[in-house]
Every structure is written in structure tokens, then in C-alpha cells.
C-alpha positions, 0 to 999 in steps of 0.5 A: 475514509478510514476503511478505503485507507485500510484497503489501501493499504493491505492491498499494497502489503498483499501483494509484495508479500506475493510477489516476494515470495514468487519471486523467492527473493530473501529481502522483501524488498516488493512489500517494502516498496509498495507497503510505502506507495501504498501508504503515501497513496492512502494519504494522498486520496484522503489529502483529495477528498479533506481539500474536496469537501 
């Protein structure tokens, strides 16, 4: 479960960084938004998994 959460968050962070680089933005808005989204997604999957057991 921990590895899955880390993978989701890492994927969101890396995708945000790449989008910010590609669009050449001065403020890393995609990094912030995708990081927060991936953290909430990881927590959602964690809670969903705990409730299933």
C-alpha cells in the first residue's frame, strides 16, 4: 500500500514538473495542482482499501 501511494504521488509530481517545463511557466502551478491532486488520490485509495478489509 505504501509503495502504491508513493507511486501515485511521485507520478503526479513528475507530471506537474514536466508540464511546467514544457509550457515554460515561471510559477509552477501544474506541479502544485497535480501534487495536491495526487496526494488526495493516494489518500482516497488508502481509505478505500482500508474500508474494504
